[in-house]
N, C-alpha and C positions, 0 to 999 in steps of 0.2 A: 706528325709524317709518316706517311705508309712506308714500313719497312719491304722493300723487295722481297718476295720470297724465291725468285730463281734469278740466280746471277748471271748477266750478260756475258763476261770472262770465263764463267765457268760452265756455261753452254757453249762458248767458241771452241775453248779448249775441249771439252768433250766431242765436238764436232771434228776438230782438228783430229784428235787422236783417234777418233772410231775409222777418219777416212786411211789413217796411217796402218791402222792395225789391222782394217780391211784389206790396203794394199800389200802388207806383209803377208796377210794368210793367205791372198790370192796367188802371190809370187812363190811361197813355200807349198802351195796346192800344186802349182804349176810345175815346182821341182820336181815334188813326188810324183806326179802324173808322167814327167819325161823321164825321170831315171826309173819308175816302173816298168815303162816301156822299154825302155834301154835295157834292163835287167831282163825282162821278158825274151827279147830280140837276142841277147849274148847267150841266155841259158838255152834257148830253142837252138840257135847255132851250135854250142857246145855240144847239146845233144846229140844234132846231128853228124859232128866231127868225131863225137865218139862212137858212134855207131858206125861209120865210116872207117875208122882206124878198126875197131874190132873187127868188122867183115872183113878188112883186107888182112888182118894179121891171123884170122881163124878158119879161113878157108882150106890151107892145106894139111892142118893139124887135124881137122875134122874130116878132110878126106882119107888122113893116112891113119885115121884113129889113135894119133897120136896125144893119148888123156893127158899125161904129164904137160905138154908143151900147152893144151887147153887150159891145165889149170894154171900153168904159171903166168900165162897171157891174161889170161880171166882176173887172176891175183893184181897184175900190174894194171889194169885197167880200172877195179874199183878204189885203187889207191887215189884218184881224184878224190878231192873232199866233197864234189857236187854229185859223184855218182853214189847212189844208194842201193843201186840194186842191178843185178847183172845176170842172166841167164841164158844158157848154150844147150840147145837139143839138138839131136841128128836129126836125118831123115826120117826116122822113124816116131819121132817126138818125145824120144828118151830124153831126160835131162841129163847133160854131161857135166854141167855145173851151173851152180845156184847161189848167190851171194846177196845177201842183204845187209847194211851198214848202220843202220841207224835206228834199229831193233823195231820197226813198225811192222813187220810181218814176214813170216817165211813164203806167202804166198806172193807173188811177183805182179800175177791178176788184182789184188787188192790195192795196189795203186793208182790204176787205172781211174777210180773213182774218186781220187782227191784232186784238188785244184792247186796244189802246194809241190806237183811233180810232173812231170813231162816224161811219159813213158812211150819209147820210140822200137818199132822192130823191123828186122830184114831179113832178106832170105840170103842163105850161102850157096852160091850155084858156082860149080865146078864143072867145066866140060859141056853146060846146056843143062846140068843135071843140078836137080836141087839137092844139096845137100845137108842141109838143117837149117836153123833158124836162131837168131841171137834179140834178145829183149835187153834195151838199157834204161833204166831208169834216173832222170837227174833232177836232184831237188832244187827247189827255190827259195829253203829257206835262208842260208846266209845271203843272198844279192838280197835278199828282202829284210835282212837283220841289218844288213848294211844302210839300206835306204832310211829306216826306221832311227838309226844313229846321226844320220844327216838331216834328217827334218826335225830331231830334239836338239841338234846343235844351232840349225836355223831359229827354232821357237824360242831358244833362250836368248838368241843375239836379238831377236826381236823382241822381247820384254826388256833386253836393257834398254833399244833403241828407246821402245815407246816410253819409258820411267826418263830416259834422258831429255827426250821431246818434251813430254808434259812438264818436264821441270822448268823445262827452258822456255815453253810456253806461257808457263804460269806466271815468270817474271817478266817475261816480255809484256804480257795480255796485261799484269799488273800496272806496270809502269807507264804502258802507251795509251790503254784504253780505262781501266778502272780507275787509277787515282786522278786522271781528270775529269772523270765522270762524276766521282765522289765529290770532288771540289765543286764540279757545278751545283751537284744537287745539295750541298752546303749554302753554296750561294743563293739557290733559289728558296731555300727554307728564311735566310735572312733577308729576302727580298719581302718574301712573305709578311714578315715578322715588321715590314716596314723600313728596316735598313737600306736605303738608297744608294747608300755609298759605298758599299761592298766591291771589293777590287775582284775584278774578273780577268783572267789571265787570257788575252786574245793572240798569244803572241806565234802560237801552233799556226801550221798552214795548211795541216790536213784537214779532214773533215772536222776533226774535233774544234777545231779552231776555229772553224766556220759557225759551227753550233754556237762554241762560247762569246764569239761574235754577234750573236742573233740573240743571247741571253743579253749582253752588254746592250744591246740597241733597243731590246724589250724593257730593261729595266731604265732606260732613258725615257722611253715614251711613257710608262706607266709612272715615270717620277712624276711628268709632266703633267700627265692626264688625271693623276692624285690630286696634283696643287689645284690643278684647274678645278677636279670636281671638289676639292675641299671650300676652295674660293665660291662652287657655285651654291653647295650646300649652305655656306654661310651667307649667301645672300639670299637664298630661299629661306633661310631660316629667319631671317631678319625681315623679309615680305611677308613670309606667314606671321611674323608676332606682329609688323608693323598693322597687319590687316585686322587681326584679332583684335587690337589695341582700337584701331581707328573704325571698323565697319558698323555701321549700325543695323546691327542684327546679330541674333543671340545664336552663337555657330556652339555646340559643346558633340561629345562622342558620347556613345555608351559601351564601356568595356565589357568583355567575358565575365567578368565578375557582378554585371549589374549595375555597375556604379557610375557616376560623372567623372571621366577624363581629367587632371587637375588642370591640362591646355584648354582652355575655350575662351571667347571674346569678351574683351570687356564688359562690353552692352549689355551681355545676358545680366550683369548683376544689377544694370538699371531696367531692365525690363521687370525682372521678377526681385526687385528691391533685396535682394542677399547678396553678401559676400562671402558666405559659409557655404561654396558650391560643390567643391572638389571633394570626391570620393562620397557625394550622398550616394543613397539608393534612387536610383531614377526616377523609378513612381513615386518616392517622397517628393524629390525636389520636383517633376515636373506636373504631376497630378492633383497633390495634395489640397489646391487651394483652388480646384478648377469646378466651376462653379455650374458648369453646364453638361459636364460628364457625370452620369449615374455612377453605383460602384460596381455593375455589371460591364458598361463600357470602358472602365479604367481595369478591369479584371482582364477582359477580351484585348486590351491594348498592352497589357503587361504580358500576359501569355504569347500573344504574337511576337513580341522582342526576343522570349527566353527560348521560343520555337526556333526563332532565326539564326540568333548567335550559334558562332559554332558549327552550323549545316549550311548544307549550299546555296546558293543562290533562289535556287526554286523556292526554299522553305519560305522565305521574304515575300515570294510572288505572291504564295496561296495565303500568306496571312496579313498581306499588307493592306487587305481592307477592312481590318480590325485595328489602323492606327488611324488616330484623329487628323485631318487636314488642316482643321480649326478648331478652338475653343475657347471659352473666356474665363477668367480668374478673377477670384476677389482679392486685393492688395490694399491693407490700408483704409478700406472703405471705398475704394474707387475699381469699377469692372474695366477689365482690359479685355481685348480683344485679339488673339495671337493666331496667327497662320504658322503651321509647320509641315517643314518638309523632312522626309526620312530617305536615306541613302546610305546603303550598303557598305562597307569596307572589306573588299575582298582580298584574303591571304591564302594561296596555293587552293584556289577556288573552292575557300569556305570564307564563311564572313565573319573575320575578325572583329570589325566593329560597327556600332550604327552612329553614324554621323545624323545630326539631328540641327536642322536650321529653324531658329524660331523669328517670325516677323512681329513685331507689334501695330498692329494696323487698325488700332482703337479710333485713330484721330481719320484715317481712311475711312472708317465704317461710319464716322460721323459725318461724313462728307457725302460718303454714298444716302445715307440716310437722309439727308436733306436736299441731297440730287433727288432721291425719289420722291421725296416730297413734294419738293417741286414740278417733276416731271407729273407727279399724280396730280396736282395742283392743273397745271398746263392740258392736261388728257380731260379733266373735269371741264374747264373752261372750253375747249374744243366743243367737247360732248353739250354744253349749254347754249353757246352763241348759235349752234344749229336750229337752234328754234326762237319765235319772237319771244317776249316776256309774257305775253297771255300763256301760250301755249306751255312755257316753263312752268309757270305757276299752276299750271292746270293738270300737267304730269306728277308736280309733285305732290300736289293738292291730294289727286284721286291716289296715290300707293300710300301718304300720309293716314287716310283715312283708314286704308285697307289695314296695313300695319299697326295703327291704334287699336284696332277691334281685335288685331292677335294680340297685343299687349295685355287689352282687358280681358279678354277670355283666359289667357295665362296665369294673372294675379287674381281671379276673383275667389280661387278657394277649392271650387269643385271643377272636376274635366269629365266630360262623357262623348259619347260618339257623337253628336251636334258639334260640339267644340272641336272635335279633332277634324270633321270634314269642313268645316268653316277656317281653321285656320290652315289648312292644308289649299284650301281653294283661294284663301285671301293671297297667302306667300304665292301661289301659282300664279294669278291673275296680275299681282304686282309685278311681280318678276317679266310678265307679260307685256305690260304696258311700259314698264321702264327700257325694255330689251328693244321690244319695237321702235321708242322715240331716240335709241341711241345712246342711254346712259348706261354701259358697258360694267364700268366699275361698280355700282351699287346692284345691279342686275345680278353679276358675280356674287356679291354679298348673298343676295336672296338666294341663289342658286346653290350657295354651299348650304345654307340654312335650310333650305327645303331637301337636300340629299339626306343631313342630319335627322330631319325631323323624320322622312320616309325612312332611313335605317331603324329607327326606333320602332315606327309602326309596323315594320315587316319583320321585326325579330319575333322569334318562336315564342317568347315571352314578352309582350307588349308592355313595356314598363312606363306608366308619366307620375312617376312618385314625383315628390314634393321637389328634389333632388333636381331631376330630368326637367321637371317644367320650369325650374329656375334655370337651368344652363338654356332652355329653349326661351326663355324670356330675356336674357342676356344677350343669346344670339339675335334676337328680334329688333333689341333695341339697340345692337349695333347697326342693324341698318338703318333705322331712325337717325342715328348719330351720323349716319354718313349723308344721310338726307340733309341733316343739319350741315352738313359741310357743303354740299351743293347750292343748300339755299343762300348761305354765308358767301362764298365765294362769287353766288350771281349779284348778291345786294351788294355787298363791298368791293371785292376785286372789280364787279364788271360796272357796280353802279347800274343796275337796272331794279330799282326798286320802284319803279312807275306802276301801279295798279293796272288791272285789265280794265278798269270803268272811266280811266280819263281819257277826256276827248279833246281830241287835237283842233287849234284853231281854226282848220280847214273845215271841218266836219261842225264847229260853231257857228261858222258864217253861212254854212249851209242851213242849218236848223233856223237863225234867224232870218234868212231869204223865206223858207216855207211860213211861217209864223207873220212875217210882214202880207204875204200874198194870201194867209188864210184870213185876215184880218181887211185885206181888199175885196176878197170875193169866198163868202162863207159857204155858196153852193159846192163847192168841194170841198166841203169842211171832213167829210169822213174819209176822203182819198186821202187828201194831205197830211191828216192825223195819221195815217196807217203808213205814209211815207216818212215822216217823222219819226215816228215807231221803229219803223226798219232801218232808218239813218242811225237812231240814238244806240240801238241795240248791236248795229252792225258789226263793232269791233268786238264785241263779248259773245255775239250770238251768230254762228254761222250754219250755211245750209247743211243737211243731212249731208248732198253730194260732196263738199268738201271735207266733211269729217272723213268719210268713208274714204276717199281720196287719199285724203293723208296717209290712213293707216295703211293702206296696200302700198303707197311710197315708201313707208317706213319699215312694211313688212318684207318690201323687194331687194331692201339694202343687206339682207342675210341671206339673198338668193344666192351669191356665189360660195358660202359656206355649206349649201345644202346641193353643190354642185348644179344649181338650174342658173335659169337667168329670169331680171327681174320680170314678174308678171305686168300683162296689160289689162287696161279697166274699161269697161263699157258701162254707162249708168245711162237708164231710161225711167222712164214715169213724172210722176210728181216730187217737185223736191219742196222743201219746208227748212223755214229757220229753226234752230235748236238751240236752247239756251245751253250753257256751260253746267247750269246745273242737271238741265236735264242730260244732255252729251255723258255726264259721268256714270249714267246709271246703263248707258246704251255701250259706251266704249268698250268695256272690260271684254263683253259679249260679242259685238264684232270682231275685235281684235283676235279673240280666241280661234273665230269661223275661219277669219283670213290666214292667220298664221296656219291653221290645219290644211286649208287648200293649198299653201305653199310647200308646206313640208310632205305631205300622204297624200293629197289629190292628183296634184300636176306631175307628170312624170317627168322625169330628166331629157333633157335635149334629145341625146341619142335616141330614146326611146320613143319619144313624139316623134323624130323624122323618119322612124322605121314603120311608125303606123300613120305616116303621111300629115302629121301633123306640122304646125309652125313650130319652131324651135322654144319660143318662150310660152306660159302657159295663160291663160286668159280668165276672169272673173267677170260674173256677170251679175249686175245689182238694180232691179227693179223696184220702185215704189210706188204707192197709190195709196189714197186715202177711199175705204170701202165705210160708207156712214161716219160714224166717230171712231173707227179705226185705222191706225198708221200697217200699211201691209209691206212689208220688205222681203222682195225673193233673192235669195244669194246662190249661186251656183258656178261651177267651174268646169273647165273641159278636158279635166284630166280622167282617170282611169275610171273613178265612179268610186262606190263604197264596197268594199270587202263583205259582204253578206255570207257568204262563206265561213269567216273565220268568225265573224259574229255570231252566227248560230253554234258554232265550236265553243265559244266562249260563255254564252246562255245558255248551252246545253239543250238547244233545241234540234229540232229534225231538221235534216239539210231541206224538207220540203216547205218549212216554215213558211210563212207569206212575210211580207216587207214590213207589215205593222209590229208584228211580234219581234223580227230582227232588230229592228232600228230601234227599239227602246232600250236595247243592251248597251247602245253607246251615250246613254244618256246614265248606264249607272254609274256610282261613285268609282273611281280608280281604274276606269276600263278604258285599256286602248287597244288598236288593232296595228299599231308601229312595229315593224319590226325591229326598230332599236327606238333608242331613248335619247333627243337631242336635248340642245340649250332651247330651242325654240318650242317642241312641244312632245308629245310621246310619254306624258306623265300618266294621262288617264283622267285627269283633272276638267280639260277645256270644258268639253259639252254638258257636265254636270255641272260646272259653273255658268256656263251659258243658260241653261235650262233652269236653273236655280233664280238668275237675274230676271230672266224675262218673266218668268210664271211668280215669283215671290215678291221682288222688289218691283215691277212694273205692270202686275194683274194681267200679262198676258200668256201667248201662247205659241209652241213651236212646234210645226209641223214638216214631217219628212215626206216628200212627193219622190216617187220613180220616175224618172225619165225614158228609160229604155230596158229590154229585157235583159236579165241576168245571163252573163258571158263569161265562162270559167270564174264563177265565184262572185263577179262584178256586176254594178249596175250604176249606170248615173244617177242621181239624185238631185233634187235640190231642197234648200230648205228656207219654209217660208214662216216668218217671222210677224204676228200680230200683235200690236200696240195699241192701247185705248189711249187717244188723243188726250182724255182725261188726266193720264198719267205722267202726259207732259207739258199740261198746262197749256193745250193748244185747242182748237177748233178749226171746223173746216175751212173758213174763212181765212184763217192766217197762214192757210197751205198757199206758195206760191208753185205755180206752174214750171217746171224743168225745161218742157217741151217734148 
């Protein structure tokens, strides 16, 4: 309890005594001033009286030159104790009598300069003639001395009065104020110590009585509040204890000495299978069995806790990113997935403790994995059913052929530039086919492998060591495994094992009808045989127009991703049936070219409208048979080929002719795209197109300019020429498309 440095009663006494002392002082001063004024007036009056008396008594003796009478009268005048000097002169100024009684000076004039004397002069006149002068000196000393004695007496009396009043006040104030206040102070100490039964005197009817009543009322209220608070604390403690016992979460706090506080939830022991948790160093308890956090991550988390405890909350905000939200632990051979929440506990605006909530989400993770697997399966099913059985088998088959070749080259023992080009080309082509037909899951996997391959290839030191090739092999095998997953779901989940070679009952009936007609009318044998051949192959052999239209439809599905409207398609010329095997050779080339038209040739709807074009882009395809060669011309109505950029990439002069500039687009890993997309832009497409047409099909690809160059761009068309022998065709098997 704080001891007061200043007493209220002492200060009150001091104030009262000061007031009394000041009053007495003012009274004494007033008396002194008044007495002084009275004395001055009396002395002044006396001086005038003595002067008048002397003037009256000495006029005749001076007129008669009676020196004896002058001296006798003068001696009588100076007998007055207040008259200390007297001077008589005749009319000639000769001194007739001079007397001083206080030994001040023999010169009367010297008294004029002192404030303790009154000097007065008077002329003696007889019969209208001045016969002499007198000077009277009256002293103020005796009256002043009398005043001093009076003031001294008043002062002594005032001192005795002050002592008496002070003592009386001290006793009265002690009894009336100090003792009651001291009693209340002692009672407040007892109240503070929890003695709610202390007796408080409330009998007084003055202000201290009111204060005591207030204390008594406060005591009752505090007692009631404390009792209620105690009950609430006990209830809350029981609630917290019950919660910690029953909640199926791990809750604990980390103290300022970086240990686990002894009070923690019972379920924490179930999560970590550990009953010896209290007072353990937190990093040993929490992270020692972690299977997902490295030593660096653990050190960062530990440093974040150390930096936060004992500091302001901003320290936690700055370091929270280093604290794990989830991690895995290995306990008794089983893996547990845990989620963590970190919450600082503040005291005086500083972090006193760190509360950690641990949730065992192992089962939830399993359910999520199962859900993701089911979701993945449903997504694959949704992608598969978009195609008929034959097209599905065709897409999977083409992709597998390309990827199997990648695996073969990665495992043959040596790896050269040709292998790099083929591997990259096959990956990109497989991704294009799968992406075109909507197989997004597996195409995304191919994209990731392609990214990894490109990262290695473009590194300053291209390293295709045995380990790197092994990694690429494993990644490619992952793609094949995903294709197997598609195949399994198609065959087993969807029951679509029907091969493309099977013929429906309706088609068989039609074949029988043709054979029967053939037996009746052999003149139409040749045309009937062609008709039957086309019918038998129609389920596996589609026309070129059908194949190209399907590519455009598939590519158009990704148009919204590019901010464009699906392409429209115009086909003209001679059509022909193309077998599945033949189309396998053509599919990749046409897919690359049509994707490039969508991504880089055709403008956005906004740009096209500004140029006066329709919002959707348009692709034109024309096919014809020229001798023994299939010739397909492809163009779009976009902005054309960026000849300026091609010349820059090929280090060609800006006036280089089209023939030189277009050769650049067929170089490996070349692209004029401003950005790389999941559709195109890798610089692989046209290289693969040329390789397929020239090496696999023995044909050629020609670029023809359709318009003059404008702002670096020129409209072009691609003309693809393929020998019919490469497609196992003759001019007679070609159908007229109209």
